[in-house]
Each structure stands twice: as structure tokens, then as C-alpha cells.
N, C-alpha and C positions, 0 to 999 in steps of 0.2 A: 478104683478102690472104693468109690462112693463117699458119702458124707461121714464125718468122724463118728457120729452117734450110731451109725449102722455097724461100725466095727467095735466100738468101745464097750458096749453094754452086752457082754457075753459072759462066758464062764469065768474068765480071769477077773472081771469086774466083781464077782461075788467073793473073791478072795481079797482083792484090794480094799473093798469097802465092807468087809464083814464085821468091822468094829462098830458099825451102826447098829445100835442096840434095839431089840424088839420091844423091850419093856419101856425104853425111852419113847419109842414110837407111840405106844399107847398113851403115855402122859401128854405128849405133844398134841396128839389128835383130840384127846379129851378137852384140853384147853382151847384148841382152835375151833372145835365144834361149838363151844360156848360162844365164840365170836359170831357164829352164824345163826344161833338161836333156832335150830331146826327141831321139829318134833320127831320122836321115835317113829320109825317106819318110813321116813322120808327116803326117796330114791336119790342116791348119791353116786356120781361118777368121779372116780379117781383117775385123773389124766396124767399119764406117765407113772403108772403104778409100780413099775419095777418088780421086785421080788414080793411085793404085796404087804409089806409091813403095815402101812397106814390103812390100806383097804381092809385088811383083816381086823385091825383095831376098830374101824368104823362099824364093821359087821357085828363085832362083839358088843357094841353099844346100842344095837337094835335098829340099825339102818339097813335098807336094801341097797346093796353096793354092787357096782360094776367097776371093773378095773381094766384100763386099756393101756397097752404099751406096744412099741414097735419090736421089741426084742423077744424072739421066740424062746430063747434060753432063760431069760428072767421070768417070763410067763410060766414056763415049765416048772421052775422052782417055786413060783407062787402057788401053782396047783398042787404040788407035793405038800406044801405047808397047809393046804386047805382040803384035807381028805373028805370032809363033809360037803364040799362044794357050796359053801355059804356065800361065796362071791362069784359073780359071773366074770370070767376072765376072757378078754378078747384082744386079738392082735389088731393094731390099727395105728395109723399116722395121725398125730394130733392136729395136723393141718386139714385132715379130711376124716373126721370122726365117724366110725361105723354105726351111727345111731340116728334114728328119726328125729325130726324137729320136735322140740318140746318134750323130750323123754325124761328129764330129771328135775327134781326139786332143787338140787344143788350140784355144783361141780367144785372139785378141789384139785389143787395142783401144788404138791408138796415138795419141799427140799430142792428148790432151784431146778425144777423140771420145765424151764421156760428159757427163751433166749438162745436156743440152740442153732438157729438158722442164720446163714450169712446175710440173706436179704431181709431188710426191715419189713417188707410187705409180707414175707412168709411168717414172721413172728406175729404180725398183726392178724394174719389169717387164723392163727390159733385162738386169738381173742374172739374173732368172728364165730368160730366153731363153738366156743363156750356159750356164746349168746344163742346160737342156733339150737343147741340141744337142751337149753334151759326152758322150763315152763315159764309162762308169764309170771313175773314176780319172783322167779327163782333166784337163789343166792349163789354167789361165787366166792372162792377164796384162792388167792395166789400167794404162796409162801416162797419169796424170792430172796436173793442176796441183796445186801445194801452196798451199792457201789462205793460209797465214800468209806465205809468200814473196810472193804476189801482193799482199796488203794492204800489205806493207812496201816494195814496189818499184814499185808501179803508176805509170806515166807518164801523166799526165792528157791530154796532147795531143802529137801528132807530125804532121809533114807532110813529104812527099817527092815528087819527080818521077820517074816511071818513065822510064828511059833509052830504052826501045824505043818506047813509045807516046806519050810526052810527057804522059801523064795526071798530074794533081796529085792525090795521094791523101792525105787527112787522116783521122786516127784520134783519136777522143775516147773516153776510158776513165773508168769510174767503178764504184764498188761500190754496189749498190742492192738492197735486199730479199733479202740472202743470195746475190747473184749478182754476177759481174763482167760488166759491160755495155760493149760497144765499138760506137760509131757510126762507120761508115766513109762518107766522102763522096768521090766520084770526079768530077773535072772534066776533060773531054776537051778536046783542042785545037780541036774543032769547037764548043765551048761547051755541050755537053750536060753534065748533072749527074745523078748517080744516088747514092742513099743506101741503106745496108744497116745492119742491126743484128745483132750477135751477143750471145748471152746464155748464160752457163754458170754453173750452180750451184756455190757454193763449199763442196763437201763435203770434209771433212777425214778423217783416218784413223779418228776415233771414229765417224763416220757409217758408213763401210764396215765397221768391226768390228761394228757393231750390225746392219746390214742384210744383209750377206752370209750369215750363218748362217740367216736367215729363208728364203733361197732354196735352201739346201742346199749352198752353196759354203763351203769352208774357206779362210780367209786364212792364209797361211804366212809370207810374208816381205814386208818393206817396204824399198824402195831409194829413195835420194834423188837419183840421177842415172843417166845411161846407162852410166857406168863401173862401177856396182854399189856405190857408197858407201852406208853405212848411212843410213837416213832420220833427219834431225834437223829437227823441226818448225819451228824458228826460222830455219834456214839453208838447207835443201835447196830446190833449184829445182823439183824434180819430186816427185810422190808415185807411185811405181811399185810396184804390188802384184802378187804372184803367189800362186797357191793351187791347190786341187784340188777336183774334184767327188767325191761319194761313190763308193767302189769297189763 
């Protein structure tokens, strides 16, 4: 069957997560770009770009943007939303990015597009790839979940009906072996049923502080939300990290 992320990020994903607002994406990106202090025209790589919400927002702010994702279906949707081809869309694995060394002024990794892999070394390899494709002195941003907040606020079960399709979508959540696991079940009006699993490792700031230096990246700042509040481990909803590659 392959890895969970090879199956989960398809056409059903676009229905399950269509509540993620494009206008909100612009506001989130505008704030986070401020964390990086990049000049207009900088070359930026969106790693795990999905349907392109954040990559297109970056392009609208005057950056030269490339988006990479493993899902052909999500990339196809991104291209439909980008008829002027403002963004370079490429299919690729974040463990082996399809770009030359030193290609980008900045890399961004939004909305918990990290920690997907069972092996810790595979997750570290993503950090190594970010370092490899960054120019000397290039900047990185990783927008991740805050494990402490997840543990304290996890909703074990929810169910909703999608207004457009009539699908009944149920989500069961649990923490298991150092990861947050979500099981998604879709029941269509025709009686079809499909299930998906998502699994993200619960890496906290200590993990990143230990592993980033191994890859040559320097962690500079931690933020707790998209407005730029200081990170507080017991309270912050997000763990947003910025830093730099060696000059």
C-alpha cells in the first residue's frame, strides 16, 4: 500500500481540508515572510506546497517561487489555480529535492508539512535537503505543530457533513508511539466508504535544537503563532522556527 502520505494527499484530501481558507493563507504568509526579512524578488522554495495556497501568496508578494510536492493530484490543482504560471510547480520527495545545490534564498515549510516519516533519520534528511538547496546565508522557516499544545487539546473524535458533496467525514485522533495519528473515514451519498490515516511525529523544540546543527542549519528564533508571539511551550498553538544556512 505504501506510506500513508502517498495515499492520503489526493482528491479526497481537497474535500476534507477545503475549509483551509485562501485569504487566511495570504495573511499567514505575509506575517511569516516578515519573520524572514527577505527582499522582493528572492527565490523561495515552498516544500510540501500542496494545492499551492501559500506558494501563490508568496508569488503575489513579489517573490520568485517554486513549489514542490509528492502528490500529482494536489500539484494539478495548484496549476489550475495558477493559470498565469507564476509559480514553478514540481513533483518531488522532500527527502530528495529535485533542485541543484544553492538554488534558493529561502525555503519555507508551512502547516505541519514535516515529521511524516517513520524513521527519524528520514525526517533529518529533510533538514539536510533544506540546507543543501539554500544559498550561503539563506533563510529557512518551518511552521510545525506544538506537541505540548496537541497533547493538551487533542479532540479524540469529530464528525461533520460536507455541504457540497453530502459526504459524512469522521476523524479519530490519538497519540501513539511519539506521533499524533488521525484516522479519517469518508462515507459518500452513494454508500461508498474510504479511509485514510495521517501520522506526524511529535517533535518539540528540543528535538529541532539538537538536530538542526547536525545538518548545518542554525536555529535563530521561535514563534508561537502567525502573529509573531513568542513561543511558550505550554500555551502556543504553533512551533514556528526560523534560521539561517552557513554563509
